[in-house]
C-alpha positions in Angstrom: 43.1 -116.1 200.3 45.5 -115.8 203.3 46.0 -112.1 202.5 42.2 -111.5 202.6 42.1 -112.9 206.1 45.4 -111.7 207.5 45.9 -110.2 210.9 47.6 -107.3 209.2 44.5 -106.5 207.1 42.3 -106.8 210.1 44.6 -104.4 212.1 44.8 -101.9 209.2 41.2 -102.0 208.0 38.8 -103.8 210.3 35.3 -104.3 208.8 33.4 -102.8 211.6 34.1 -99.0 211.0 33.1 -99.3 207.4 29.9 -101.1 208.3 29.3 -98.3 210.9 29.7 -95.7 208.1 27.2 -97.6 205.9 24.8 -97.7 208.9 24.2 -101.4 208.5 21.6 -102.3 211.0 18.5 -104.4 211.5 16.6 -105.2 209.3 18.7 -103.7 206.4 19.7 -105.9 203.5 23.2 -105.6 201.9 25.0 -106.6 198.8 28.8 -107.2 199.2 30.4 -107.0 195.8 33.5 -109.1 195.3 32.8 -110.7 198.7 35.9 -112.9 198.6 36.1 -115.0 201.8 33.4 -113.0 203.5 35.5 -110.4 205.3 32.6 -107.9 205.2 29.7 -110.3 204.5 29.9 -112.2 207.8 30.2 -109.2 210.1 27.4 -107.5 208.2 25.1 -110.5 208.6 25.8 -110.4 212.4 24.4 -106.9 212.4 21.1 -107.5 210.6 18.4 -110.0 210.1 18.0 -108.8 206.5 19.4 -110.8 203.6 23.1 -110.2 203.0 24.1 -111.1 199.4 27.7 -112.1 198.7 28.6 -111.7 195.1 31.8 -113.1 193.7 33.0 -114.3 190.3 34.9 -117.2 191.9 32.9 -120.2 193.1 35.6 -121.3 195.6 35.1 -118.0 197.5 31.4 -118.5 197.7 32.0 -122.0 199.1 34.1 -120.5 201.8 31.4 -118.0 202.7 28.7 -120.7 202.8 30.9 -122.8 205.1 31.7 -119.9 207.5 28.0 -118.8 207.5 27.0 -122.4 208.4 29.6 -122.5 211.2 28.3 -119.2 212.6 24.6 -120.2 212.1 24.0 -117.2 209.8 21.2 -118.5 207.6 20.4 -115.2 205.9 23.5 -115.0 203.7 22.8 -115.7 200.0 25.7 -116.2 197.7 25.6 -115.1 194.1 28.1 -116.0 191.4 28.4 -113.2 188.9 30.2 -110.1 187.7 30.1 -106.5 188.9 28.7 -105.4 185.5 25.8 -107.7 185.6 24.5 -108.1 189.2 21.9 -110.9 189.3 19.4 -109.0 191.5 16.3 -106.9 190.8 16.7 -103.1 190.9 16.6 -101.7 194.4 16.7 -105.2 196.0 19.0 -104.1 198.8 19.4 -101.2 201.2 23.1 -100.9 201.1 25.9 -101.9 198.6 29.5 -102.5 199.6 32.3 -102.5 197.0 35.5 -102.6 198.9 38.7 -103.0 196.9 36.9 -104.5 194.0 36.2 -101.9 191.3 39.6 -102.4 189.8 38.4 -105.9 188.8 35.5 -104.6 186.7 35.9 -104.8 182.9 34.0 -101.5 182.7 33.9 -99.4 185.8 31.1 -97.2 184.5 28.9 -100.3 183.9 29.7 -101.7 187.4 28.9 -98.4 189.1 25.6 -98.2 187.1 24.7 -101.7 188.2 25.2 -100.6 191.9 
């Protein structure tokens, strides 16, 4: 977890430029796949009033995101436990999907991409 939040990561790959490229703005909704500790989830939620879904397979990561969201008073983040190959959302439920450094975790990359 320390690596996910490290100053080195923030310096090498800050979340804001990627969110700029995705054109995350109000009132867009976003799905952050493999959300981890919320590295992209939280900054995305600060840009939009739309729902930001944070999907991760690990419940501890989702607990961390919920705690951080509560601290920042971001009440439009919804955590989802699940796998990349079986996203628990309806088709076309979000405006943007973010899958940063997570596709290597998929059991079947083709299925994960199809889900996106």
